[in-house]
N, C-alpha and C positions, 0 to 999 in steps of 0.2 A: 175555144176549149183550147186548156192546156192539160197535158198529162203530169198528176201528180203520182208518184210509184211512191213505195215505200219499200226497203228490205228491213227482215223482220226472222228471228228464231224460228217460232213455234206460233199456231193458233191455241189460244188456252179462252176460255170462255168472257174474260172482264177486258182484254184485247179486242176478239171481233166487239165488244160494245163502245170498244172507244173505236174503232177503223169506221164503223158503220152509223155511229156521230160526225166520224171524219168526214167518211163520205156524202151523209147529207148537208154537209157545211159546203164544203165546194162545190158538190152537183149545183146547190142557190148563188152560186156566181160563174157557175156555168164551166166548172172545170168536173177532171173525172179520174177518182183514186183506183188503182191499182196496186194489189199489196204480195207480196214476193216471202215465200215462204220458206224458210232454208230444209226445214222437215216437220214429218206431220209429229214426231211428242221426243222427247229426251227423256229420259232412261228412269231421271229422278221423279217424272211426272208422271201425274194418273191418267191413265190409260183412255177416261174420260170424256178428258179434252179436246182429243182427237174432235168426238161428234161436236163442238161450239162450235166447228163451220156449217154446221146446219141449219146456225141463227145468222148468218153472215149474209148481207146485203151488199157487198162490195164486192168487186172484181176481184181473184184472188187465184194464183198458183201456187204449189208444189212440189217445189223441183228437183231433185233428186242429188245427191250430193252423202259427204262423207263427217260423220259426227264424230269425233273426236273425243277421247275422253282424257283432260290433264288435272292433274288434281282435283277427281270429283264434276268436275263441270264438264260439259258439252262445246269444242266448238265445231263449227261447222266451218268446213269449202264445200263451197258448190261450184266450179268451174266454170259450167257450162253457163250458169246466171251471171254471173262475170262478166264472161263476154256480153250476153246477151245485152247489160246494160253498158259496156263499151259500145257496142253496135249502135244500139238504140237508146242513144243518152235522153230522157223524160224530159222536160219543162224544168222539176219539181221532184229532187231526191232527197229521200227520208233515213239518215239508218238508228235504225230502231239498236243505238251502241256501233260506237265506231272502233272501237279496240278488244269486244267480245266477240267477235269470230274470225277466220280468215276470211273467211268471206268481204265479209264488213269493211275491216280493212287492206283489204287487194281494193275492192272497192273505191274506198277512199282515196286509195293511189293513181289508181286506173281509169274513172270515167269521171268524163267530163257532164255534169247537167249544166243546165244554166243557172238554177239556185240549189246549194248542197243546202241541208238542214241536219243538226244531227243530233238525234234526242239518249241525254243520259241522265242517269239516275245515281246526281253526283249529291256525297253529303259530305259536310265539314269532317262530321266523325268520323269517317272511313276516309282519308285522304289514299291509301292505298301509294302508289310509287309514283309521287308527283316532285321529287327534284330530281337532282343528277342528269343522268342520262335519258330515265324514264320517261322526267319530267318535261325534259324538250324534244322526244318523240310525242308526244302528248298533248304541245302547245302546238309542237310544227301539223299534227292531225288537225285539230280545232280550228289551227288559223286557214285550211282546208275551205274550213265551214261557212258559209252567210249566214245562218242564224245558227241559236241553240236553242231546244229546248230542255227547262228544267221542273222534276216537278213540284218545288218549297222554295224556302226559304233557305234549306240547310242547302240546298244545290247554288244559289245565289253566294250565301257565303264562303262554300268552297272557291268560287272563280275570282271570289275577288280577292280573297285570300293565299290562297294557291297559281294562279294563273293570271292576276291581272285584270285592270279592271277594260281594258283595251278588249276583253272576248267578256266583258259584261255587259259592255255596248249592247250588242248587237245577241240577248238573250234574254227568253221568252218565259214565262211560268206558266206550265201546262200540268193542274196535276193529275196525275193517277187516278182515273175516275173506274167506278161499277156503273150496272147499272142497277140505280135506284132505288125505281122501282118492284127488283124482286128482293127488297131487306126492307122499307119505309111501310110494306102492306101486311095488318096481322093476317096470319094465316091461319086454316083450320085444325080445330083437336087435332082430326088425326095423320096432320104434317106434326103435329108439335107430339104427337107421340111414337113416332118414329124416329124423330129424332133423340128422345128419350133414350129409346130401347139402342139404338146405334153408338149414344154416348155411356149408354148402360147405367141408367141414373133410377131403373127401376126402384132401388130398395134401397136408394138414400130420402130422410125423413127431407118436411113439406118446407122446414124451416134450414135447410141446409144453401149455402149459398155457394153456387154455380161458374166457376171459372175459366170464362173457354179461350183457351190455346192454340190457337192455328200453328202448326208452326215443323217446318222440316230439322229430322234431328243431325240436327249437323251443329260443330261447333259452336261459329259464331251464333246462333239463334239463345245462348245461355243458357240451356236445360239446367248441365250437371250444374254449373256455377247456383241455381237460382236451389237448390238439392239441398245444397250445401249450406244455402243461410238460412234454409227453414228447420224448423221440426214439429211437434207434434201436438204443441202449443199453442203455437202462430197459427195452424192452418184448421184450427178445432172449427168448428163448422162450416168447412168447405171442401167442394169437392169438386178439384181440381181433373179437367178433362185435358190429355194436351193429342192436338189432331195430324200427323204426320210420319211420314215412314224417314227413315235414313241410316246410317252407316251407327250413329250411335247407340241405334234402338237396345241392345243386348247391355252395353253400359247406363243405358237409364235406367230397367230395370232395376239390374243387380244395383243402382244404388236406392231406389224409390224401395227395394228390399230394405238396406242397409240400414237407410237412417228410420223405417219404421213407418213409412209414411203411405203405406198400401190401402191404406182407410182412407187417403185423404186423397192421389195423387192417381191419375189411372192414364196412360198408353191405349186408345183406340188403333182397336189391331188391324184395321185398315183405313188408306185413303176413303176418304164420305164423296159422295157423288156433289160435285161443283152444287145440284141443282136442292140437294137438302142442305147445306148451308146456312141458308135462312133461316131456316126452323130452326139449326141447332143456334144462330144465336140468339131466335129469341124465348127457347128455354132458360140462356144463362140468365146472370146474374150481371154479369162484368165480363170486360175482355180481359185478360191477363197476356201481356208481352213484354219479357222480359229479356228483350236482345241485349246482348252485348253488339251486336251488328248489323243495321236493318235500315236499306241504302233508301228505302219507300215501302214499309207494308202494305198493302192493300186492305189486309186483316184490320187495320186501324178505321178506311174510311167504307170497310160492310159494318163494323160496328155500328160507329157515330151513324149510318143511314138509317140501322137495327135500332139505335134509341137507348146503347148501351153506355155503360158506366167506364173507365177507362181505368187498368192499374199499367200504367206506361211507362217502358224506358224512355229515359232522355237523351236517347243515343238514335233512336229511329228519324229518317229521318223527316216525316211529317209530325215528330211530336213538339212542334212552336204551333202550327197552324190548330191541331185536332185536339191536343189538353188548356186549359184554363183548370190549374191546379185547385182544387178545390171543391171547386165548379161544378165539373163533367167528369168527376175521376180526381187520380192521385198517380203523379209522377215518381219518378227515383234516377239514382245511379248503380246500375245493376249491379257492380259490383262491387257494389257498398251493402253490406251485411244489413246493417243497422238498420237503413233508408228505403229494402227491401223490406224489414218486419215491419217497419213502421206503417207505411203504405198497406201493408195488411191489417192490421190492425186499425186503421182508423179509415178503409173499407169497412171493414165487420159492425166496428162502433156504429154506423147509418141506423135510421131508422127506415124502415120500409117506404115512411114517405120521403126521408132525403133521397135515397137512391133514387126515388121515380124523378123526382125532380134532377139529378143526376142526368139521367138520362133523354130527359124531352131535352135539356139541353147539348148534350149529344147529338140529340134529333137535327136542332135547328144550326148548328154550327158543321154536319156536316151539309145539311141542302144549301146552309151560303157560300159553304167555299169547296164542295166539290160535285156541286151540279154539273150533270152533262154536258149539258147546251151549252150553257155560260160557259162555262168552262172552256167548248171545245169554239164556242163563236170567238171566242177571245184569241183565243193560238191560232187560230186560220187567222185571221183578221190580223195577226204578226206576222206570219211566215207567206204571207202572199204581201208583206209591202217591201219597202226597196231595201230596210236593213239599217236604214240609215238613221238611227236614235241613239241618244247620249245613254250617259249613266242610268240617270235620272228617270229615264223612261219606257224600260222595260217592265212590259206585262206584267201585272200583278193578280 
């Protein structure tokens, strides 16, 4: 029996599900999973996420540490955890990001597991600092890993374009997953009514198309840009609900007022509990996600499992896997106002039957590309292998 340990920032409902699946797959092969969390929560995440560990079927520990806020991000430092892993190196150590926290960075530099695995949400559209000294440092850290996990095709494209084929040869695709059973099953009318109340949809006419937009209110989600691309004519017949909190709330509310969009766009006044999100998707007609930058949004996966059409930015990390243009929704460049307006007008022009066909195709794509058990089984097989695979043999 080998120890397979994970360093990860905070618990979250979807990560608890992933670790449950990972624990099951490893146990079937005679290994044991243990997850080290850097903290119980970040300031910009819902308090309800703390409860998600109640569903955990894996061994875990939340360590004392320091959540250092830099430019709106929480960078964790957990000295005792770093010392623990240095003194007790596991057979397999999986880093949930290798430069996203001080804990991860020092663990890469100072620990000596038998095999080191880096889980990185690369996106070719968000290269970050990949040239010069910063790029050299990242390549150094990545070369210290035996296996790299990326969530999709844009992650592979990033590695090939910016980091070279040497890293591509040791890369496995492990898609971001959610518990699909929460989203694919039809819910009772009472749950749907709760969702409509939470979204303030009670007064909207039945022929209004509801677009669900889960997004933290920060710059790279593209909220202000979207509002400046549209007007009352384009949004006629739409009710857009933006679900999230963040520092741009006041500015976004002012822009909605200035653009006279209050009848069409509303910010939900608080985080919606994750347990209600399946019902939220089911009362919506499509997912709207016009992000300027989004490494690999789980809202896309949740919407697919919910059988929703997508109105999706071509800059999100899972765009290539999630969207068949014109078949299960429409894609667009979020910086191109004409493209944004065209996608909205095309979706509004669809008949109810055509929208239903798009939703059905989304459900098929979600089941095929993001089925939890299949995704984790493939990734575990790759992680436990000896890592000597050619560029054409990485797992898809």
